[in-house]
C-alpha positions as CSV (number, residue, x, y, z in Angstrom):
1,M,62.0,77.4,134.8
2,T,65.4,77.7,136.3
3,S,67.6,80.7,135.7
4,S,70.1,78.6,133.6
5,A,67.2,77.5,131.4
6,R,66.2,81.1,130.8
7,R,69.8,82.1,129.8
8,S,70.2,79.2,127.4
9,P,68.2,80.8,124.5
10,R,69.9,84.1,125.0
11,S,73.4,82.5,124.9
12,I,72.5,80.7,121.7
13,F,71.5,84.1,120.2
14,L,74.7,85.8,121.4
15,G,77.0,83.0,120.2
16,P,76.3,83.5,116.5
17,S,76.3,87.3,116.9
18,A,79.7,87.2,118.4
19,A,80.9,84.9,115.6
20,V,79.5,87.4,113.0
21,L,81.3,90.3,114.8
22,V,84.6,88.3,114.8
23,L,84.3,87.5,111.1
24,A,83.4,91.1,110.2
25,A,86.4,92.4,112.2
26,A,88.7,89.9,110.5
27,G,87.3,90.9,107.1
28,C,87.9,94.5,107.8
29,S,91.4,94.0,109.0
30,L,92.3,91.9,105.9
31,S,91.0,94.5,103.5
32,D,93.0,97.2,105.3
33,A,96.2,95.2,105.0
34,Q,99.0,96.7,102.9
35,P,100.0,94.9,99.8
36,S,102.8,92.3,100.2
37,V,106.1,93.1,98.4
38,P,109.2,90.9,98.1
39,V,112.0,92.5,100.1
40,P,115.3,92.6,98.2
41,T,118.5,91.1,99.7
42,P,121.3,93.6,98.7
43,S,124.9,93.7,99.7
44,A,125.8,95.5,102.9
45,E,127.0,98.5,100.9
46,A,123.8,98.7,98.9
47,A,121.7,98.2,102.1
48,A,123.4,101.2,103.7
49,Y,122.5,103.4,100.7
50,C,118.9,102.0,100.8
51,K,118.6,102.8,104.5
52,A,119.7,106.4,103.8
53,L,117.2,106.6,100.9
54,H,114.4,105.3,103.1
55,E,114.9,108.2,105.5
56,E,114.7,110.8,102.6
57,L,111.6,109.5,100.9
58,P,108.5,111.8,100.7
59,E,105.4,111.3,102.8
60,T,103.2,112.0,99.7
61,I,103.6,111.6,96.0
62,L,101.0,113.2,93.7
63,E,98.6,113.5,96.7
64,R,99.0,109.8,97.5
65,E,99.8,109.2,101.1
66,R,102.7,106.9,102.2
67,S,101.5,103.4,103.0
68,D,104.4,101.1,103.1
69,P,103.9,97.5,102.0
70,S,104.3,94.5,104.2
71,P,106.6,93.1,105.5
72,D,107.9,96.3,107.1
73,S,111.4,97.0,105.7
74,E,113.8,99.9,105.1
75,L,114.2,98.4,101.6
76,T,110.6,99.0,100.5
77,A,108.1,101.8,100.5
78,G,104.7,102.5,99.0
79,W,102.2,105.2,98.4
80,G,98.5,105.0,97.6
81,D,98.0,101.5,98.9
82,G,100.3,99.9,96.3
83,A,99.8,102.4,93.4
84,I,103.5,103.4,93.7
85,V,106.0,100.9,95.2
86,L,109.7,101.4,95.7
87,R,112.2,98.6,96.4
88,C,115.8,99.5,97.0
89,G,118.7,97.0,96.6
90,V,117.1,94.9,93.8
91,P,119.4,92.9,91.6
92,R,120.5,94.4,88.3
93,P,117.8,93.7,85.8
94,A,119.0,91.4,82.9
95,K,117.3,93.9,80.5
96,M,120.0,96.4,81.2
97,D,122.3,94.3,79.0
98,D,119.9,94.9,76.0
99,P,121.1,97.9,74.0
100,Q,117.5,98.3,72.8
101,S,116.2,98.8,76.3
102,E,114.3,102.1,76.9
103,G,115.6,104.6,79.3
104,I,114.5,108.0,80.6
105,E,115.9,110.7,82.8
106,A,113.9,112.4,85.5
107,D,115.5,115.4,87.2
108,G,119.0,114.1,86.7
109,V,118.4,110.4,87.7
110,R,118.5,107.9,84.9
111,W,115.9,105.0,84.8
112,M,115.4,102.0,82.7
113,L,111.8,101.3,81.7
114,E,110.3,97.8,81.7
115,Q,106.6,97.2,80.9
116,P,105.7,93.8,82.4
117,E,102.6,92.3,80.7
118,G,99.4,92.9,82.6
119,S,100.7,95.6,84.9
120,G,101.9,99.2,85.1
121,P,105.5,100.3,84.2
122,R,108.5,99.4,86.3
123,F,111.6,101.7,86.4
124,T,115.0,100.8,87.7
125,T,117.8,103.3,88.3
126,T,120.9,103.0,86.2
127,Y,124.5,103.9,87.0
128,R,123.9,103.9,90.8
129,K,125.7,101.9,93.5
130,A,122.4,100.4,94.5
131,Y,119.5,99.6,92.1
132,V,116.3,101.3,93.0
133,E,113.1,100.0,91.4
134,V,109.8,101.9,91.2
135,T,106.7,100.1,90.1
136,L,103.6,102.1,89.1
137,D,100.1,100.7,88.7
138,S,98.4,100.9,85.4
139,T,97.0,104.4,86.0
140,Y,100.5,105.6,85.3
141,A,101.0,103.6,82.1
142,H,102.1,106.7,80.2
143,D,103.1,109.0,83.1
144,I,106.6,109.3,84.6
145,T,105.6,112.1,86.8
146,P,106.1,110.1,90.1
147,L,109.8,109.6,89.3
148,A,110.4,113.3,89.9
149,S,109.5,112.7,93.5
150,F,112.4,110.2,93.8
151,A,115.1,112.0,91.9
152,G,116.2,114.2,94.8
153,P,116.3,111.5,97.5
154,V,118.0,109.0,95.1
155,A,120.6,111.6,94.0
156,K,121.3,112.6,97.6
157,T,121.7,109.0,99.0
158,V,122.7,106.6,96.3
159,P,126.0,107.6,94.6
160,N,126.6,107.3,90.9
161,R,128.6,104.2,89.9
162,L,130.6,106.1,87.3
């Protein structure tokens, strides 16, 4: 038997093993990917406020580590692999025209509450020069505690409209 004939069975064995390793690595990297979040397209003025806000955001919220969504942008941020997602510079929600819309105040910052069907609550700042949206997963269905973590940074970087 020639040396190439002896290597042949071994190379057949290594081929599928290499393919399995590549597939396993791809599977791991896909599961580690951050959630995808649409990036807003604000005016230049609002984008400047959002950039300043991005620099002030906390690294942890309620023991959830910062893990920004993809694509990477100064207009988005996340904590806890998508449990808490912030988008700055979003359009003014139509629901703000509804006098029956619900609002809350968290440490001096006013937020409008929306409850999209099948997901957790979504809050959008009101009376600010840039709209900041915070979406919480369903574990926060009746908990506004995360908003307190945003109050200081929003108040410091996004001026009141009034």
